[in-house]
C-alpha positions as CSV (number, residue, x, y, z in Angstrom):
1,M,84.1,26.9,-51.4
2,G,82.7,28.3,-54.5
3,I,81.8,26.6,-57.5
4,V,84.4,28.1,-59.8
5,Q,87.1,27.1,-57.3
6,E,85.9,23.8,-56.9
7,A,85.7,23.3,-60.5
8,R,89.1,24.3,-61.1
9,E,90.4,21.9,-58.4
10,N,88.7,19.1,-60.0
11,H,89.6,20.1,-63.8
12,V,91.9,17.6,-65.3
13,K,93.0,16.9,-68.8
14,K,90.8,14.8,-71.2
15,K,93.3,12.0,-71.5
16,V,93.7,11.8,-67.8
17,E,89.9,11.8,-67.1
18,E,89.8,8.8,-70.0
19,A,92.2,7.0,-67.9
20,L,90.5,7.7,-64.5
21,R,87.1,6.4,-66.1
22,S,89.0,3.4,-67.4
23,K,90.4,2.7,-63.8
24,M,86.7,3.2,-62.6
25,K,85.2,0.9,-64.7
26,T,87.8,-1.8,-64.2
27,K,87.5,-1.6,-60.4
28,A,83.8,-1.8,-60.8
29,L,83.9,-5.0,-62.8
30,K,86.2,-6.5,-60.2
31,E,84.2,-5.6,-57.1
32,C,80.7,-6.5,-59.1
33,D,82.3,-9.9,-60.3
34,Q,79.7,-11.9,-58.1
35,Y,76.9,-10.4,-60.0
36,T,78.6,-10.7,-63.5
37,S,79.0,-14.4,-62.7
38,K,75.4,-14.9,-61.7
39,Y,74.1,-13.0,-64.5
40,A,76.2,-15.3,-67.1
41,Q,75.1,-18.4,-65.4
42,C,71.4,-17.2,-65.8
43,A,72.2,-16.2,-69.6
44,V,73.9,-19.8,-70.5
45,G,71.6,-21.5,-73.1
46,R,69.3,-18.5,-73.4
47,T,68.6,-16.3,-76.2
48,I,65.7,-13.9,-76.2
49,S,64.4,-15.0,-73.0
50,V,67.3,-13.6,-71.2
51,V,65.6,-10.0,-71.1
52,W,62.9,-11.6,-69.0
53,Q,64.5,-14.5,-67.2
54,C,67.6,-12.7,-65.8
55,R,65.8,-9.5,-65.1
56,K,66.8,-9.6,-61.3
57,Q,70.3,-10.6,-62.0
58,A,70.7,-8.1,-64.4
59,K,69.2,-5.3,-62.1
60,E,71.7,-6.5,-59.6
61,L,74.7,-6.2,-61.8
62,N,73.7,-2.8,-62.9
63,D,73.1,-1.6,-59.4
64,C,76.5,-2.9,-58.4
65,L,78.0,-1.4,-61.4
66,H,76.4,2.1,-60.8
67,H,77.5,2.2,-57.3
68,Y,81.2,2.2,-58.6
69,T,80.8,4.2,-61.7
70,N,78.9,7.3,-61.2
71,D,79.8,11.3,-61.3
72,A,80.5,11.4,-57.4
73,V,83.3,8.6,-57.8
74,L,84.6,10.2,-60.8
75,E,84.6,13.7,-58.9
76,E,86.5,12.0,-55.9
77,M,89.1,10.2,-58.1
78,K,89.7,13.4,-59.9
79,R,90.4,15.1,-56.6
80,E,92.6,12.5,-55.4
81,Y,94.7,12.7,-58.7
82,T,95.0,16.6,-58.5
83,L,95.9,16.1,-54.7
84,Q,98.5,13.5,-55.7
85,Q,99.9,15.9,-58.7
86,E,100.0,19.0,-56.2
87,A,102.1,16.8,-53.8
88,K,104.8,15.6,-56.5
89,G,104.6,19.3,-57.6
90,S,105.4,20.7,-54.4
91,A,107.7,17.5,-53.4
92,G,110.0,18.7,-56.4
93,V,110.1,22.5,-55.1
94,L,111.5,21.3,-51.7
């Protein structure tokens, strides 16, 4: 598959992409809830020291969030959305 064809297949409207990004972020926060809790517990009662005292928890949280919010995940969501739209379109034709 050529780059141009692949780009066309994964092209979605700006509003759709924003909605997919929002969905991706929501899923990431849900999946990484345990790391969010650990970071929050570490941060309780701290101000500036949270930077170095909670570095490990922050890294774990960021690693988890990145796992669910990266370009590859977004492209897969776009592809799935496009396939669903095509299926809806072809179902109406029958």
